[in-house]
C-alpha positions in Angstrom: -0.2 0.4 -0.1 2.6 2.5 0.7 4.5 1.8 -2.4 1.0 2.2 -4.4 0.7 5.9 -2.8 4.2 6.8 -3.4 3.2 5.9 -7.0 -0.3 7.9 -6.4 1.3 11.1 -5.2 3.8 10.7 -8.2 1.7 11.4 -10.5 0.2 14.2 -8.9 3.7 15.7 -7.6 4.6 15.3 -11.4 1.8 17.5 -13.0 2.1 20.1 -10.0 6.3 20.2 -10.5 5.8 20.3 -14.2 3.6 23.2 -13.9 6.4 25.2 -11.1 9.0 23.9 -13.8 7.0 26.0 -16.2 6.5 29.3 -13.5 10.0 29.8 -12.6 10.5 30.5 -15.7 7.5 32.3 -17.6 6.1 34.6 -13.9 4.4 37.0 -14.8 5.5 38.5 -11.2 4.5 39.0 -7.8 2.6 35.6 -6.3 0.8 34.7 -9.4 2.8 32.3 -11.5 1.8 31.4 -15.3 0.7 28.0 -15.9 1.6 25.9 -18.7 -0.6 24.9 -21.6 -0.9 21.9 -23.1 2.4 21.7 -25.4 5.2 20.2 -24.2 3.3 18.7 -21.5 4.6 15.7 -19.2 2.7 12.4 -18.4 3.4 10.6 -14.8 2.4 7.4 -15.0 3.3 4.3 -12.5 6.4 3.9 -14.6 8.3 6.8 -13.5 6.5 7.2 -10.6 8.7 5.9 -8.4 11.0 7.4 -5.0 14.0 7.6 -7.2 12.6 9.7 -9.5 10.8 11.6 -6.8 13.3 12.8 -5.0 15.3 14.0 -8.5 12.8 17.1 -8.6 14.1 19.9 -7.5 13.4 21.3 -4.7 13.1 24.8 -5.8 10.4 23.1 -8.1 8.5 21.4 -5.0 9.0 24.3 -3.3 7.6 26.7 -5.5 4.3 23.7 -6.3 3.4 24.0 -2.6 4.1 27.9 -1.6 2.8 29.3 -5.1 -0.3 26.6 -5.9 -4.1 25.8 -5.2 -6.0 22.4 -5.9 -9.6 21.7 -6.5 -10.1 18.1 -7.2 -13.8 16.0 -7.6 -13.7 12.6 -7.1 -16.0 9.6 -5.5 -14.5 6.5 -3.6 -12.2 5.3 -6.5 -10.3 9.2 -6.8 -9.3 9.0 -2.9 -5.9 6.8 -3.9 -5.3 10.5 -5.3 -6.2 12.0 -2.0 -4.2 9.8 0.1 -1.0 9.9 -1.9 -1.1 13.8 -1.5 -1.5 14.2 2.4 0.3 10.7 3.1 3.2 11.6 1.5 4.3 14.1 4.8 5.1 11.4 7.1 7.2 9.0 4.3 10.4 9.7 5.3 12.3 12.9 7.3 11.6 16.1 6.4 9.0 15.3 3.9 6.6 16.9 6.6 7.8 20.0 5.6 8.7 19.6 1.7 5.4 18.3 1.2 3.4 19.9 3.8 -0.2 19.8 2.7 -3.2 21.3 4.0 -7.3 21.2 2.9 -6.9 24.9 4.6 -4.9 27.9 3.2 -2.0 27.8 5.1 1.0 29.6 5.1 4.0 26.7 3.6 1.3 24.7 2.5 -0.3 23.0 -0.7 -3.6 24.4 -0.5 -5.9 21.0 -1.5 -9.4 21.7 -2.0 -10.6 18.1 -1.8 -13.7 17.7 -2.6 -15.3 13.8 -1.9 -18.7 13.1 -3.1 -19.0 16.8 -4.0 -20.7 20.1 -2.7 -20.8 21.9 -5.5 -22.3 20.4 -8.8 -25.0 18.1 -9.8 -22.7 14.7 -10.0 -20.3 13.5 -7.8 -17.4 12.4 -10.5 -17.0 12.3 -14.0 -18.6 9.1 -15.0 -22.5 10.6 -13.3 -21.8 13.4 -15.8 -21.7 11.5 -18.9 -25.4 11.5 -19.8 -27.2 12.8 -22.4 -27.4 16.7 -21.2 -24.6 16.5 -18.7 -21.6 17.6 -20.6 -22.7 21.1 -21.0 -24.3 21.8 -17.8 -21.0 20.5 -16.0 -19.1 23.2 -18.5 -21.5 25.9 -16.9 -21.2 24.6 -13.8 -17.4 24.6 -14.1 -17.9 28.3 -15.3 -19.3 29.4 -12.8 -17.2 27.9 -9.7 -13.9 29.0 -11.6 -15.3 32.7 -11.9 -15.9 32.4 -8.3 -13.4 30.9 -7.0 -10.3 33.1 -8.5 -7.6 31.7 -6.6 -7.4 28.3 -7.7 -5.1 27.1 -10.1 -5.1 23.2 -10.8 -8.8 22.0 -11.7 -9.0 18.2 -11.6 -11.7 15.6 -11.5 -11.6 12.1 -11.3 -13.6 8.9 -13.5 -15.1 6.3 -11.3 -14.5 3.8 -14.2 -14.5 5.6 -17.7 -15.2 2.6 -19.5 -18.2 2.4 -21.7 -18.2 6.8 -21.3 -17.9 8.7 -24.1 -15.0 9.6 -23.8 -15.1 12.2 -27.2 -17.4 14.5 -25.0 -15.4 14.8 -22.1 -12.4 15.6 -23.9 -14.5 17.9 -26.0 -16.1 19.4 -22.6 -12.7 20.1 -21.3 -11.1 21.5 -24.7 -13.8 24.3 -23.9 -12.8 25.0 -20.5 -9.0 24.9 -21.3 -10.2 27.5 -24.4 -12.0 29.8 -22.2 -9.6 29.5 -18.9 -6.7 28.0 -19.6 -3.2 30.1 -20.1 -4.5 32.6 -23.1 -7.9 32.1 -22.6 -11.2 34.3 -23.8 -12.1 34.4 -20.4 -8.8 35.0 -18.8 -7.2 38.5 -17.9 -7.6 42.3 -17.1 -10.9 43.1 -16.9 -12.4 39.7 -17.8 -14.1 36.8 -16.2 -11.4 35.9 -14.5 -8.0 37.2 -13.4 -5.5 34.1 -14.2 -5.3 31.2 -15.7 -6.0 27.9 -14.5 -4.3 24.3 -15.5 -6.4 21.5 -16.4 -5.4 18.0 -15.2 -7.0 14.7 -17.4 -7.6 11.7 -15.2 -9.0 8.6 -16.9 -9.9 7.0 -13.6 -9.1 3.3 -12.7 -7.9 0.8 -15.6 -9.8 -2.4 -16.3 -7.9 -5.6 -17.5 -8.3 -6.5 -21.1 -11.0 -3.8 -21.7 -8.9 -0.9 -22.3 -7.9 -1.4 -26.3 -9.8 -1.5 -29.0 -13.2 0.1 -30.3 -15.2 2.3 -28.0 -13.1 1.7 -25.6 -10.3 4.8 -23.5 -7.3 4.3 -25.5 -9.0 4.7 -28.7 -11.6 7.1 -28.2 -9.2 9.4 -26.8 
């Protein structure tokens, strides 16, 4: 279980530090880092999410992610593994309680991780439930409302309970709509617009199903 937690956290931290890496070289100044767009994105899966990879990340990047970013994450039970990893690494090694400090409140020196288990702001608890006839359009509208009301959130992430059998094309198109509006260079981002600074959107496929990921209509081939 500890290995699984480290691997899952490695995936999450990899995404956060990728943001920090870019922001260190392209900040607009002040405390609001500029987040990356889809170009040059880094994918950290279970093959590289090891402790060796984790420890090779420069401390300056980890500090930048921990001190500058605010994460919002919606999920049900299948998505709790990410949260367990994020909050569990603090006690993994000596010094990690500071290096990987995380809080569900906006505490100085900690990554602000807003964990929405079971959902309080939306009509659905995770993306599997969103995939209905009119669900995606409503989900996009609710995301717009939330992003505009929570200006300090930099990283926006939802979990699937199980992506198999769902309309992945609608998922990708809906996420792209939000990226086009609220991502770097988005049409609704900037002075006098709906959102002052951009958000980074993390795509998440949910748990895999042995023998059920490849082929017509299955997750990989729809993407």
